[in-house]
C-alpha positions as CSV (number, residue, x, y, z in Angstrom):
1,M,40.2,155.2,76.4
2,K,38.6,155.2,80.2
3,K,36.3,152.7,80.9
4,K,33.0,153.2,81.3
5,F,31.6,152.7,85.4
6,I,28.9,150.6,85.9
7,S,27.3,150.9,89.7
8,K,25.9,148.4,91.8
9,N,21.8,150.2,91.6
10,K,22.2,149.7,87.3
11,K,23.1,145.9,87.8
12,S,20.6,145.2,90.5
13,K,18.6,146.5,88.4
14,K,19.1,144.6,84.8
15,I,18.4,141.2,87.5
16,K,15.0,142.1,88.8
17,P,13.3,141.5,85.3
18,K,15.6,138.2,85.3
19,I,13.7,137.3,89.0
20,I,10.2,138.0,87.8
21,L,10.8,136.4,84.7
22,L,11.9,132.9,86.3
23,F,9.4,133.7,88.6
24,I,6.8,133.8,85.5
25,M,8.0,130.8,84.0
26,I,7.6,128.5,87.1
27,F,4.1,129.2,88.4
28,S,2.9,129.5,84.7
29,S,4.9,125.7,84.4
30,F,3.2,124.7,87.9
31,I,-0.1,125.4,86.3
32,I,0.2,124.3,82.8
33,T,0.8,121.0,85.0
34,I,-2.0,121.4,86.7
35,K,-4.6,121.3,83.6
36,T,-2.5,119.2,81.9
37,L,-3.4,116.8,84.6
38,S,-7.5,117.8,85.1
39,K,-7.7,115.2,81.5
40,Y,-7.0,112.3,82.6
41,N,-9.0,110.3,85.7
42,L,-7.5,108.9,89.1
43,P,-8.9,104.8,89.8
44,Y,-11.4,105.5,92.9
45,Q,-10.2,104.7,96.2
46,N,-11.3,104.1,100.1
47,S,-11.6,107.5,101.1
48,D,-12.2,105.7,104.9
49,L,-8.6,104.4,104.3
50,V,-7.5,108.2,102.7
51,T,-8.9,110.2,105.2
52,F,-6.8,108.0,108.2
53,L,-3.6,108.2,106.0
54,I,-4.0,112.6,105.3
55,E,-6.3,114.0,107.8
56,N,-3.9,114.1,110.7
57,N,-0.7,115.2,108.3
58,N,-2.2,118.4,106.4
59,H,-2.1,121.3,107.7
60,F,-4.7,123.0,105.8
61,I,-6.8,120.2,107.5
62,V,-5.1,121.2,111.0
63,N,-5.6,125.2,110.4
64,S,-8.6,124.8,108.3
65,K,-11.3,126.7,111.4
66,S,-8.6,129.9,111.1
67,N,-8.1,132.0,107.9
68,Y,-7.0,130.5,105.1
69,S,-3.5,131.6,103.9
70,Y,-2.8,133.9,100.5
71,F,-1.7,131.1,98.7
72,H,-5.0,128.9,99.9
73,K,-7.1,131.5,98.7
74,I,-4.8,132.2,95.2
75,M,-5.0,128.3,94.2
76,T,-8.3,128.1,95.4
77,K,-9.1,130.6,92.7
78,L,-7.0,130.0,90.0
79,I,-7.6,125.9,89.8
80,D,-10.7,125.4,91.5
81,L,-8.8,123.5,94.4
82,D,-10.2,123.3,98.4
83,L,-6.5,122.0,100.1
84,T,-8.3,121.5,103.0
85,D,-10.7,119.0,100.9
86,P,-8.3,117.2,99.2
87,L,-10.7,114.0,98.6
88,S,-12.1,116.0,96.4
89,I,-9.0,114.8,93.9
90,L,-10.5,111.1,94.3
91,D,-13.3,111.8,92.6
92,T,-13.2,109.0,89.8
93,N,-13.3,112.3,86.9
94,F,-10.2,114.6,87.5
95,K,-12.3,116.7,85.4
96,G,-14.3,118.3,88.3
97,L,-11.8,119.6,90.0
98,T,-11.7,122.6,87.4
99,K,-15.3,122.5,86.8
100,K,-18.3,123.2,89.0
101,I,-20.9,121.2,88.5
102,D,-24.1,122.1,89.7
103,V,-26.2,119.2,91.5
104,D,-29.9,119.2,93.3
105,N,-29.5,118.9,96.8
106,K,-33.1,117.7,96.8
107,D,-31.5,114.8,94.8
108,I,-29.8,113.8,97.3
109,K,-29.5,111.7,100.3
110,K,-27.4,111.6,103.0
111,V,-26.3,108.8,104.5
112,S,-24.9,108.9,107.8
113,N,-22.1,105.4,108.4
114,E,-24.6,105.6,111.9
115,D,-27.2,105.7,110.0
116,V,-25.9,102.5,107.5
117,I,-25.7,100.4,110.6
118,K,-29.0,101.5,111.8
119,E,-30.1,100.1,108.9
120,V,-28.5,97.0,108.6
121,E,-26.9,95.6,111.8
122,P,-23.5,94.7,112.2
123,T,-22.0,91.2,112.3
124,I,-18.5,92.1,112.3
125,Y,-16.5,94.0,114.6
126,L,-12.7,94.6,113.5
127,Y,-10.2,95.6,116.2
128,N,-6.0,95.8,116.8
129,S,-5.0,94.8,119.7
130,H,-1.6,95.9,118.4
131,D,-2.8,98.3,116.4
132,T,1.1,99.9,116.0
133,E,2.9,97.0,114.1
134,E,3.8,98.6,110.9
135,Y,4.9,97.3,107.3
136,K,7.3,98.0,105.3
137,P,7.3,102.3,103.7
138,S,6.4,102.8,100.9
139,S,4.1,105.3,98.5
140,F,3.0,106.4,102.2
141,A,6.5,107.3,103.1
142,E,6.0,110.9,101.0
143,Y,3.0,111.9,103.4
144,S,5.4,111.1,106.8
145,V,2.8,107.9,107.5
146,M,3.7,104.9,108.4
147,P,1.3,102.1,107.1
148,T,0.2,99.7,109.8
149,V,-2.1,96.9,110.6
150,K,-4.9,99.6,111.3
151,L,-5.1,99.5,107.4
152,S,-5.6,96.8,106.7
153,D,-9.3,97.0,108.9
154,Y,-10.0,99.3,106.5
155,V,-9.7,97.0,103.0
156,L,-11.0,94.3,104.4
157,K,-14.6,96.4,105.8
158,E,-14.2,97.7,102.1
159,K,-14.4,93.8,100.7
160,L,-16.5,92.6,103.3
161,E,-19.6,95.3,102.7
162,D,-19.5,95.0,98.4
163,N,-20.2,91.5,100.1
164,G,-23.4,91.8,102.0
165,F,-22.2,92.4,104.7
166,S,-22.1,95.0,108.0
167,V,-18.9,95.5,109.2
168,I,-17.1,98.0,112.2
169,I,-14.1,99.1,112.9
170,E,-12.7,99.7,116.1
171,E,-11.3,103.8,115.9
172,Q,-10.3,104.4,119.5
173,S,-6.6,103.6,120.4
174,I,-5.7,100.6,122.2
175,S,-2.8,101.6,122.3
176,S,-3.3,104.8,124.0
177,I,-6.1,103.1,126.6
178,R,-3.0,100.5,127.3
179,S,-0.8,103.1,128.2
180,S,-3.6,105.4,130.6
181,L,-4.1,102.6,132.6
182,G,-1.0,101.9,133.1
183,L,-1.0,98.2,131.5
184,N,2.4,96.8,130.0
185,Y,2.5,95.6,126.0
186,A,1.5,92.2,127.1
187,G,-1.9,94.5,128.7
188,S,-3.1,95.1,125.1
189,Y,-5.6,91.9,124.8
190,Q,-7.2,93.9,128.3
191,A,-7.4,97.2,126.6
192,S,-8.9,95.4,123.3
193,R,-11.5,93.7,125.4
194,S,-13.2,96.2,127.2
195,L,-13.7,97.7,123.6
196,M,-15.2,94.7,122.3
197,E,-17.8,94.6,125.3
198,Q,-18.5,98.0,124.7
199,A,-18.9,97.4,121.2
200,K,-21.2,93.7,121.9
201,E,-23.3,96.2,124.3
202,K,-24.0,98.3,121.4
203,Y,-24.2,95.9,119.0
204,P,-25.8,93.3,120.7
205,S,-25.9,91.4,116.3
206,L,-22.1,91.4,116.4
207,I,-21.1,88.1,115.4
208,Y,-17.4,88.0,114.5
209,F,-14.8,89.3,115.8
210,I,-12.1,89.6,114.3
211,D,-8.4,90.3,115.7
212,L,-6.3,91.9,112.9
213,H,-2.3,91.7,113.5
214,R,1.3,91.6,111.9
215,D,3.7,88.7,112.4
216,S,7.5,89.8,113.3
217,L,9.3,87.3,110.6
218,S,12.2,88.4,108.1
219,H,10.6,88.9,104.4
220,D,10.9,85.8,103.1
221,K,9.5,84.1,105.5
222,T,6.1,86.4,105.3
223,T,5.9,86.2,101.7
224,L,4.8,84.2,99.1
225,T,4.6,84.2,94.8
226,Y,1.8,82.9,93.3
227,N,1.6,83.7,89.6
228,D,3.5,86.4,88.9
229,K,2.2,88.2,92.6
230,N,3.4,88.6,95.7
231,Y,1.3,87.6,99.4
232,A,1.7,88.6,102.7
233,K,1.3,84.9,104.0
234,V,-1.2,84.4,106.7
235,M,-1.2,82.8,110.4
236,F,-4.2,81.8,112.6
237,L,-3.7,81.8,116.4
238,V,-5.5,80.3,118.9
239,G,-5.5,80.4,122.5
240,L,-5.8,76.7,124.3
241,E,-6.2,77.8,128.0
242,N,-9.5,78.7,126.9
243,P,-11.5,75.6,127.2
244,N,-14.5,76.5,125.1
245,Y,-11.3,77.1,122.1
246,V,-12.4,74.0,120.6
247,G,-15.3,76.4,119.0
248,N,-12.7,79.3,117.7
249,L,-9.7,76.7,116.4
250,D,-12.3,74.4,113.9
251,F,-14.0,78.5,112.6
252,S,-9.9,79.6,112.2
253,T,-9.3,75.7,110.6
254,K,-12.1,76.3,108.0
255,I,-10.7,79.9,107.3
256,S,-6.9,78.4,106.6
257,E,-7.8,75.7,105.1
258,L,-10.1,77.5,102.2
259,V,-7.4,80.3,102.1
260,N,-4.4,77.4,100.8
261,T,-7.8,76.4,98.0
262,K,-7.6,79.9,96.8
263,V,-3.9,79.9,96.9
264,P,-1.3,77.2,98.1
265,G,0.5,77.7,101.2
266,L,-1.0,81.6,101.4
267,S,-1.6,80.4,104.7
268,K,0.7,79.5,107.0
269,G,-1.7,77.3,108.8
270,I,-2.5,77.7,113.0
271,Y,-1.0,78.2,116.0
272,E,-2.3,76.3,119.1
273,K,-0.6,78.9,121.7
274,E,-0.6,78.1,125.6
275,G,1.7,77.9,128.7
276,E,4.1,79.7,130.6
277,G,5.2,83.1,129.5
278,V,2.3,84.0,126.7
279,N,-1.3,85.0,127.1
280,G,-3.1,81.6,125.8
281,V,-6.9,83.4,125.4
282,Y,-6.0,86.0,123.6
283,N,-9.7,86.9,124.1
284,Q,-11.1,84.6,122.1
285,D,-12.9,83.0,125.4
286,F,-15.0,86.0,124.6
287,S,-17.0,84.1,121.8
288,N,-16.3,81.1,119.6
289,R,-16.5,83.0,116.6
290,T,-13.2,85.3,117.6
291,I,-10.3,84.7,115.8
292,L,-6.7,86.3,115.3
293,I,-4.8,86.4,112.2
294,E,-1.6,87.9,111.4
295,V,-1.3,89.3,108.6
296,G,2.6,89.5,106.7
297,G,6.0,90.9,108.4
298,P,7.2,93.7,108.3
299,E,9.0,93.8,105.8
300,N,6.0,93.6,104.1
301,T,4.7,96.2,101.5
302,I,1.1,97.6,101.8
303,D,0.6,95.9,98.2
304,E,1.7,92.4,99.0
305,V,-0.8,92.7,101.7
306,Y,-3.6,94.0,100.2
307,E,-3.5,91.3,98.0
308,T,-3.3,89.0,100.4
309,L,-6.7,90.6,101.7
310,L,-9.4,90.3,98.5
311,I,-8.0,86.7,99.2
312,L,-8.8,86.8,102.8
313,S,-12.4,88.6,102.2
314,D,-13.7,86.5,99.6
315,V,-12.5,83.2,102.4
316,L,-14.6,84.9,104.9
317,T,-17.5,85.3,103.2
318,E,-17.8,81.9,102.1
319,V,-17.1,80.9,105.6
320,I,-19.3,83.1,106.9
321,K,-22.0,82.7,105.2
322,S,-22.1,78.7,105.6
323,D,-21.8,79.9,108.9
324,Q,-24.9,81.2,108.8
325,N,-26.9,78.7,107.0
């Protein structure tokens, strides 16, 4: 008997439908997953923080001024999700991504951050003289973002504003300014000082200047477990080479002691620094309400830092309100 000869062309014809079917199955699974997720609610996140995390790491945003890709156009049509506006996924109701709601613009009052500052004069200024200090990578690693002390600013700002304060964050990169001026790492305080002066000139109402840092010790020395929660320990640094350091020392001591009242052992206390080889001032001669707080260390996760910032925000609220009375 003669064997039937199957040409390569016939084989390829049989394979092609399988590839098409596989593609359809994968694409269908993707759409079903999106539709399933649309039934669930996502917890509220701070939009400023999320913007900070993703605005420089999402190529759809970076290239938003250019023509959208075919993929973007298709996805926008299929699931009503604009890839150039990922903050829309933070809507309290995830269903809002798949169902458009018409809202009368007359009912919406647009308020910018500057408008809020003008209405309520800011009293608290948050900054990071060492703004490149990092925490342990966590889920943020998926976005190619390393959590830094800058994230602490955003969390603390949100909590303090919830408690009735008007707060501003120094958005400029102090490390970049330092480099542009040809300063070494020790010159970070010189760079941050110039920004403090600018902020005070723009907002004369500013009273409290909080410089958030991160310690450099190991996890066992920077972490506290209390009531089944892990906290990043805090420490307050006061430079004694400022002739008016007593005011800052007293203010920092009040905060430190109250922190330990809330969570025993969370604050490691006051680290008084002076002498050769140290700054000794840390811009605390700027005012008697300029404080430096170290939160956690390089092995602390942002979750541990977050738990501490919740306590710190409540403590700062109590101490500042008492200070203003």
